[in-house]
DRENLODREN-927096 format. One record per residue (C-alpha): residue in one letter; x, y, z. Coordinates in steps of 0.1 Angstrom, whole numbers, plus 5000, padded with zeros to 4 digits. Layout:
DRENLODREN-927096
aXYZ/...
//
This chain:
DRENLODREN-927096
x494046924900/x496447214896/x498947244925/x500247574938/x502547724964/x501548064976/x503748334991/x501248575007/x500748845033/x498349125041/x494749175029/x495649114992/x497248785003/x494048685021/x491748774993/x493848624965/x494348304984/x490548284988/x490148314951/x492548024945/x490647804969/x487247904954/x488547784920/x489747454933/x493447514931/x495347264953/x497347494975/x500147274989/x501947535010/x501547895022/x504748095029/x504148415049/x505748645074/x505748665112/x504148985122/x506649245134/x505749355170/x507149695162/x504749745134/x501049845136/x499249535123/x496049665109/x495649405082/x494449045080/x496648735083/x496648445058/x497448195086/x493948145100/x492648115064/x495247845056/x494747675089/x490947645083/x491747465050/x494347235065/x497147405044/x500547405061/x502247755066/x505847845072/x507348185081/x511048175070/x513248475075/x514748405040/x512448245015/x515348164992/x517147955018/x517947595008/x515447435032/x512547655020/x513447574983/x513447204991/x510047235007/x508647414978/x510147174953/x508646884972/x505247024966/x505846994928/x503847304921/x502347384887/x501947744899/x503747974923/x502148294934/x503348604953/x500548814968/x501949104987/x504848895001/x507549135011/x510748954999/x512048904964/x511948544952/x515148424936/x515548234903/x515647894919/x512247954935/x510848094903/x512047794884/x510347554908/x506947594891/x505847604855/x504347954860/x505248214887/x502948514891/x502948824913/x500149064922/x501349424924/x499349734937/x499649964908/x499049994871/x502349854859/x504749964846/x504050264867/x504950264904/x507049954904/x508749884938/x507649954973/x504450094988/x502950174954/x499550284967/x501050534991/x503250674964/x500350714940/x498350914965/x501351124976/x502051214940/x498451314933/x497451044909/x493751014900/x493950644893/x495850334903/x495049964904/x496249604906/x498449424881/x498949054879/x502248974861/x504748704855/x507648714879/x511148794868/x514448854886/x513949234883/x511149354906/x507749414891/x509149374856/x507749054841/x505149024814/x501649144823/x498748904826/x495949144835/x495249464854/x492349674867/x492150044875/x490550204905/x489850574911/x491650784936/x489251054947/x490651394959/x490251324996/x490850954996/x493550835020/x496050565011/x494150325034/x490950385015/x492650344981/x494350024993/x490849875001/x489949944965/x493149794952/x492449484972/x489149434955/x490749494921/x493349234929/x490648984937/x488749054905/x491749034883/x492848704897/x489348564896/x488848644859/x492248494849/x492748194872/x491047944849/x493348044820/x496348044843/x495447694856/x495047574820/x498547704811/x497247984790/x498048284811/x498348594789/x501648764784/x502149124774/x505649274778/x505849584800/x507549894787/x509649964817/x511050284802/x507550424802/x507050344839/x508550444872/x510150284902/x509950394939/x511550274971/x510150225006/x509150505030/x510050565066/x507950755092/x510251055090/x509351085053/x505951215066/x507351545080/x505251835065/x507052105046/x504552395049/x506452595023/x505152344996/x501852414978/x498652314996/x497952034971/x501251874978/x500751895016/x497251755013/x498551464992/x501251385017/x498751395046/x496351155029/x499150935016/x500450855050/x497250895071/x496350615095/x496650315094/x500050445083/x502250665106/x500751005096/x502151345086/x504151525113/x504651875123/x505452065156/x503052285175/x504952475202/x507052225220/x504751935211/x504951675183/x501751675162/x500251465135/x497951605109/x495751305103/x493151435078/x492751735055/x490551825026/x491551944992/x489252254994/x491952505002/x491152875006/x493253184999/x495153325028/x497653605036/x499053405066/x502753305063/x503452945053/x503552725084/x500852915103/x498052715118/x495052935124/x491352925132/x488853105111/x485053065112/x485352775136/x487652585113/x491352505116/x493652565087/x497352525078/x498852795056/x500952665028/x503652815005/x501352894976/x499153144995/x496552865001/x495352745035/x494552375039/x491552285060/x492652045088/x489951805098/x491851585122/x494751695143/x496551505171/x498951695194/x501051515220/x498851205214/x495551385220/x492951485194/x492551865191/x489652045173/x489552405163/x487952515196/x490552335217/x493352475195/x492052835201/x491852785238/x495352655240/x497152865213/x494953155204/x493753195168/x497153145152/x500452975158/x503452915137/x504052545132/x507452385124/x508552045111/
//
């Protein structure tokens, strides 16, 4: 039986661990993260899944620490997997198994690095996907095993796209795991020069610049929409979050940054003379529709970041 150690977190971690178990892979150990109490935990945990199968789990702060490495080596794994685990695995860990593979949420070599789904939506991509690749010291740079594309529709949020990517990850691993277990995992070098690399994002990166074109503002809104922190602006003295917009912008003469009501609908004027329909707005923690906005602010109000 093929033995494996799995570093896993999040929904992709759960679904990919399920694939390994369904194919009879002998998972000796699951390494995961303790949930951060300051973070909104909207995703599944691998711990109940591992517990149900009698698989031990550990949550080290540093996966490359000597005691963790010793524990992994004691498992004598044929395979080592990283499924949405948040830390880089060092060379000693990678050398502890015959094959070390990572699942990444983009169509590599594009969108290497952090939060690839969010970046793909923010940058207006029409497709993304899941890529299974051999791990190397450089992040998301090892030879490709397989990948699968998913569509990004014009009004999809990052959360909705992430759900598609999770399914793609499961399907990619499912169709390759037998070859991987047999020692025949495909290898296709990635052309990193043809790709891209992105860093992480902070909540303050979601501040709306209304001087930008409507398409860019819309992509930002949907790229950071809940379950992520959201896109921020100011309405009067209140903090506000624009939680959902639609790409069907209309022409306007209102100055950029003006929020206004027209025909019972709420809009935000952008820098290209287009007004973005706002479907979901939260002001000072309360949801505000077009009617409530009009009652509080009149038919138009200048917003600010």
